[in-house]
C-alpha positions as CSV (number, residue, x, y, z in Angstrom):
1,M,1.9,-26.6,-0.8
2,R,-1.6,-25.2,0.2
3,P,-2.4,-25.9,4.0
4,V,-4.5,-28.9,4.7
5,I,-6.9,-29.1,8.1
6,G,-5.0,-30.8,10.7
7,R,-6.4,-34.0,12.5
8,L,-5.5,-34.8,15.9
9,P,-4.0,-38.1,16.3
10,V,-6.3,-40.8,18.2
11,V,-4.0,-41.2,21.3
12,L,-4.1,-37.2,21.6
13,L,-7.6,-37.0,21.3
14,L,-8.2,-39.7,23.9
15,A,-5.8,-37.9,26.2
16,A,-7.4,-34.7,25.5
17,L,-10.9,-36.1,26.2
18,V,-9.9,-37.6,29.5
19,A,-7.9,-34.5,30.7
20,G,-10.7,-32.3,29.6
21,A,-13.5,-34.4,31.4
22,C,-11.8,-34.2,34.8
23,A,-11.2,-30.5,34.5
24,H,-14.6,-29.4,33.2
25,A,-17.1,-32.1,34.8
26,L,-20.1,-30.0,33.6
27,A,-23.6,-31.6,33.7
28,G,-24.9,-29.3,31.4
29,P,-25.1,-25.5,30.0
30,P,-23.9,-22.9,32.3
31,H,-26.7,-21.1,34.1
32,E,-27.2,-17.4,32.8
33,P,-29.3,-14.8,35.1
34,G,-31.3,-12.4,33.2
35,R,-34.1,-12.3,30.5
36,F,-33.5,-13.8,27.2
37,R,-35.4,-13.8,23.7
38,A,-37.4,-16.9,23.1
39,P,-35.4,-18.9,20.3
40,D,-36.5,-18.9,17.0
41,L,-34.0,-21.1,15.0
42,V,-34.5,-21.0,11.4
43,E,-33.1,-23.4,8.7
44,L,-31.2,-21.2,6.2
45,V,-31.6,-23.2,3.2
46,G,-35.3,-22.6,3.8
47,L,-35.0,-18.9,3.6
48,D,-32.9,-19.4,0.4
49,P,-32.3,-22.6,-1.3
50,T,-29.1,-20.9,-3.4
51,I,-27.1,-20.8,0.0
52,K,-25.0,-23.8,-0.3
53,L,-24.0,-26.2,2.6
54,D,-20.7,-28.0,3.7
55,V,-21.4,-29.0,7.1
56,R,-18.1,-30.6,7.9
57,Y,-19.2,-31.7,11.4
58,A,-21.8,-34.1,10.0
59,T,-18.7,-35.9,8.3
60,S,-15.4,-37.1,9.2
61,H,-13.7,-33.9,7.3
62,N,-13.1,-32.0,10.1
63,F,-10.5,-31.2,13.0
64,V,-11.6,-33.9,15.3
65,G,-12.1,-36.6,12.3
66,R,-15.2,-37.9,13.1
67,P,-19.1,-36.8,12.8
68,V,-20.3,-34.9,15.6
69,Y,-23.9,-34.0,14.1
70,S,-26.5,-36.4,12.9
71,E,-27.7,-34.3,10.2
72,A,-25.9,-31.8,7.8
73,R,-28.1,-28.9,8.8
74,A,-27.5,-25.2,9.4
75,F,-29.8,-22.9,11.8
76,L,-29.7,-19.3,13.0
77,Q,-31.8,-17.4,15.0
78,R,-34.4,-15.5,12.6
79,P,-32.9,-12.0,12.8
80,A,-29.6,-13.4,11.9
81,A,-30.7,-15.7,9.4
82,E,-32.4,-13.1,7.5
83,A,-29.3,-10.7,7.9
84,L,-27.3,-13.6,6.3
85,V,-29.7,-14.2,3.4
86,R,-29.3,-10.4,2.8
87,A,-25.5,-10.8,2.7
88,H,-25.7,-13.6,0.4
89,R,-27.8,-11.8,-2.3
90,A,-25.6,-8.8,-2.1
91,L,-22.5,-10.8,-2.9
92,R,-24.4,-11.9,-6.0
93,E,-23.2,-8.6,-7.9
94,K,-19.4,-9.7,-7.3
95,G,-19.9,-13.3,-8.7
96,Y,-20.1,-15.2,-5.3
97,G,-22.5,-16.8,-3.1
98,L,-22.3,-18.0,0.5
99,I,-21.6,-21.6,1.5
100,V,-22.1,-22.5,5.1
101,F,-20.2,-24.8,7.4
102,D,-21.7,-24.5,10.5
103,G,-24.3,-22.4,12.4
104,Y,-26.2,-23.2,15.6
105,R,-24.2,-25.8,17.4
106,P,-25.6,-27.6,20.6
107,W,-23.7,-26.7,24.0
108,S,-22.6,-30.3,24.0
109,V,-20.8,-30.1,21.1
110,T,-18.8,-27.2,22.1
111,K,-17.8,-29.0,25.3
112,L,-16.9,-32.0,23.2
113,F,-14.8,-29.6,21.0
114,W,-13.0,-28.2,24.2
115,D,-12.2,-31.5,25.5
116,L,-10.7,-32.9,22.4
117,T,-8.7,-29.6,21.7
118,P,-5.0,-29.5,23.1
119,R,-4.3,-26.6,25.6
120,A,-2.0,-24.8,23.0
121,K,-4.8,-24.7,20.3
122,R,-7.9,-23.6,22.9
123,A,-8.1,-20.0,21.4
124,F,-9.8,-21.6,18.5
125,V,-12.7,-23.3,20.5
126,A,-15.3,-21.8,23.0
127,D,-14.9,-22.7,26.7
128,P,-18.0,-24.4,27.8
129,R,-18.2,-23.0,31.0
130,K,-19.0,-19.5,29.1
131,G,-21.1,-21.3,26.5
132,S,-20.3,-20.0,22.6
133,K,-22.3,-17.6,20.2
134,H,-22.8,-20.8,18.3
135,N,-24.8,-22.2,21.1
136,R,-27.2,-19.2,21.0
137,G,-27.7,-19.5,17.3
138,C,-26.0,-16.2,16.7
139,A,-22.7,-17.4,15.1
140,V,-22.1,-18.8,11.5
141,D,-18.9,-20.3,10.0
142,L,-18.8,-19.8,6.3
143,S,-17.0,-18.9,2.9
144,L,-18.0,-18.0,-0.6
145,Y,-18.6,-20.2,-3.8
146,D,-18.4,-19.0,-7.1
147,L,-21.5,-18.6,-9.0
148,A,-20.1,-19.5,-12.2
149,T,-18.4,-23.0,-11.3
150,G,-20.5,-23.7,-8.1
151,R,-17.1,-24.2,-6.4
152,E,-16.0,-22.9,-3.0
153,V,-13.2,-20.2,-3.4
154,E,-9.7,-20.5,-2.0
155,M,-9.0,-18.4,1.0
156,P,-5.7,-17.7,2.9
157,S,-6.4,-20.7,5.2
158,A,-8.5,-23.6,5.0
159,Y,-11.6,-23.9,7.4
160,D,-10.9,-24.7,10.8
161,E,-7.3,-24.3,10.3
162,M,-5.9,-23.5,13.5
163,T,-2.9,-21.3,12.5
164,P,-2.1,-17.6,12.0
165,R,-3.0,-18.0,8.5
166,A,-6.9,-18.3,9.8
167,Y,-6.7,-14.3,11.2
168,P,-8.9,-12.1,9.3
169,D,-6.1,-9.6,9.2
170,Y,-3.4,-12.3,8.0
171,A,-1.2,-10.7,5.2
172,G,0.0,-14.0,3.6
173,G,-1.7,-15.9,0.8
174,T,-2.4,-14.4,-2.7
175,A,-3.8,-11.1,-3.4
176,E,-7.1,-12.7,-4.7
177,Q,-7.2,-14.7,-1.6
178,R,-7.2,-11.7,0.7
179,A,-9.6,-9.9,-1.8
180,R,-12.3,-12.7,-1.5
181,R,-11.9,-13.0,2.3
182,D,-12.2,-9.1,2.8
183,A,-15.4,-9.1,0.3
184,L,-17.0,-11.7,2.7
185,R,-16.1,-9.8,5.9
186,A,-17.4,-6.6,4.3
187,A,-20.8,-8.0,3.2
188,M,-21.2,-9.6,6.6
189,E,-20.5,-6.5,8.7
190,R,-23.1,-4.4,6.3
191,E,-25.7,-6.6,7.9
192,G,-25.0,-6.6,11.5
193,F,-22.2,-9.5,11.8
194,T,-18.7,-9.2,13.3
195,V,-15.8,-11.2,12.5
196,E,-14.1,-13.6,15.1
197,P,-10.6,-12.0,15.8
198,N,-8.7,-15.3,14.9
199,E,-11.0,-17.0,12.2
200,W,-11.9,-15.3,9.2
201,W,-14.9,-17.7,8.6
202,H,-16.6,-16.9,11.9
203,F,-18.9,-14.0,11.9
204,N,-21.0,-13.1,15.2
205,Y,-24.6,-11.4,15.0
206,R,-24.9,-8.1,17.1
207,D,-27.7,-9.2,19.1
208,W,-26.0,-12.7,20.5
209,R,-26.2,-11.4,24.1
210,Q,-30.1,-11.3,23.7
211,Y,-30.4,-15.4,23.3
212,P,-29.8,-17.9,25.9
213,I,-27.2,-20.8,25.2
214,L,-29.2,-23.8,24.0
215,D,-28.5,-27.4,23.8
216,L,-31.0,-28.7,21.5
217,P,-30.5,-31.5,18.9
218,F,-31.2,-30.6,15.3
219,S,-33.8,-33.1,15.4
220,S,-36.1,-30.9,17.7
221,V,-35.8,-27.9,15.7
222,H,-38.8,-27.1,13.5
């Protein structure tokens, strides 16, 4: 049976929320010294409407089991967004396009994920005390879709699956699944992204250190 994204039981979610809130009573994003580039978040489908969106966090189809975004939109800082578009177009010759699950993520959502995730699974979420590359608009979660059918392809694991099957070097699954995963990674790496060590779908743009941690709602991004 193909693995399915696990959903945390309601009781466990509430317990984790209480414990996390006590341990991380943060009033807002961490303060970082230094000078940063001015944010320039760009909506991905505005650069290329053939990029597909499946923003799971605007639905209940995600690991917390409820919406955490009010809008199904995806943004990146402009250089990262333009690099992603180049990767998307390069994949056409292999018969694929990009389907994006998440891009820029407000810091408050990162804190929520941390608070709701059991300690044993926190390697798969960012510590809000440090912030996330998603918070900087320089990380993207994505997969491939088949140009011929328009359907998302199968990979060795589901998106947001918190198991070793999610590792980019996982040797299981089918040869076809691993080949598609590796094709995605190669296309993204050519454009300056690096894959997260335990998530084949998560890619970080090379200039992420040059941008500040943000907590802007999607409605304020123009």
